[in-house]
C-alpha positions in Angstrom: -2.5 -161.0 67.3 0.4 -162.3 65.6 0.3 -163.3 62.1 2.2 -166.0 60.0 2.1 -165.3 56.0 2.1 -168.4 54.2 1.5 -168.6 50.6 -0.8 -170.1 48.7 -1.3 -171.2 45.0 1.3 -168.1 44.7 -1.0 -166.0 47.1 0.4 -164.8 50.1 -2.1 -165.1 53.4 -1.8 -163.3 56.9 -3.3 -166.2 59.1 -3.9 -166.0 62.6 -0.4 -167.7 64.5 -3.2 -169.9 67.0 -5.0 -171.0 63.7 -1.4 -172.6 62.3 0.4 -173.7 64.8 -1.2 -177.0 65.5 -1.8 -177.8 61.9 1.9 -178.7 60.9 3.8 -181.8 58.9 6.4 -182.8 61.2 9.2 -185.5 60.7 10.9 -187.3 64.0 14.3 -188.9 62.7 15.1 -191.0 65.8 18.0 -193.5 66.3 17.2 -195.2 69.3 13.2 -194.0 69.4 14.3 -191.3 72.2 11.2 -188.8 70.9 8.4 -191.1 70.0 6.6 -189.6 73.3 7.4 -186.5 71.9 5.4 -187.6 68.1 2.7 -189.2 69.8 1.8 -186.0 71.8 2.3 -183.9 68.6 -0.1 -186.0 67.0 -2.5 -186.1 70.0 -2.1 -181.8 69.0 -3.9 -182.7 65.4 -0.4 -182.5 63.6 0.7 -184.8 61.0 3.8 -186.9 61.8 6.2 -189.5 60.1 9.2 -191.0 61.7 12.1 -192.5 60.7 13.0 -195.0 63.5 16.2 -196.9 62.8 15.3 -199.7 64.8 11.6 -199.8 63.5 11.4 -203.4 63.9 10.3 -203.1 67.4 7.2 -200.7 66.4 5.9 -202.6 63.3 2.4 -201.3 64.2 3.0 -197.5 64.7 1.6 -195.5 61.9 3.5 -192.8 60.1 6.5 -195.1 59.8 8.7 -193.7 56.7 12.2 -195.7 55.2 14.3 -193.0 53.4 13.9 -189.5 55.9 15.7 -187.8 53.0 12.6 -188.3 50.6 10.1 -186.6 52.9 12.3 -183.7 54.4 9.9 -181.5 51.8 7.1 -182.8 53.2 8.0 -181.8 56.6 7.4 -177.8 58.1 9.4 -178.8 61.0 12.7 -181.9 61.2 13.1 -183.2 64.9 15.9 -185.3 65.0 17.4 -187.6 68.2 20.4 -188.3 66.1 23.9 -186.6 66.8 25.2 -187.7 64.0 22.8 -185.6 61.7 23.9 -182.0 63.7 26.0 -181.2 60.3 23.4 -182.4 58.0 20.8 -180.5 60.0 22.8 -177.1 60.4 23.1 -177.5 56.5 19.2 -177.7 55.6 18.9 -175.2 58.2 20.8 -173.0 55.8 18.8 -174.0 53.2 15.2 -172.8 55.1 14.4 -176.1 56.8 13.4 -175.6 60.5 15.7 -178.5 62.1 15.6 -179.2 65.7 17.7 -181.1 67.8 15.8 -183.5 70.5 18.6 -182.5 73.0 17.9 -179.5 73.3 14.0 -179.3 73.1 14.5 -181.5 76.7 16.0 -178.9 78.6 12.9 -176.7 78.0 10.1 -176.4 79.6 7.0 -176.1 77.9 3.5 -175.0 79.1 0.1 -175.2 76.9 0.3 -176.6 73.2 3.3 -178.4 72.7 3.3 -177.6 68.6 3.4 -173.6 69.5 5.7 -174.1 71.8 8.3 -175.9 69.3 7.1 -173.2 66.8 8.4 -170.5 69.1 11.4 -172.3 69.8 12.5 -172.2 66.0 11.4 -168.7 65.9 14.3 -168.1 68.3 17.0 -169.9 66.5 
């Protein structure tokens, strides 16, 4: 069984991987809403999500919309973006320990099982 080392209150805990992967905070940064379907699937798996959508007037009814995504990056365990202008910013954030995924790279892959688990495994490989 695979374990993940989580630090809470200054104490390290080894938690089974299967118990962790479905409980992440995901921040989705989308330019035209291409990853809204992914956000809905991740939320349906029991994860918390926040969405920064530049054209958000089209989805005012959607829960989890946030304005300035930068103010939510520390809340997020995983940041998924589809805006090509963020690629350089994401590389800087990765160097600072943030888990960032370019949605375009995810679209090329086929996932089996829980999507959140597959995304986490994708992050482990980077």
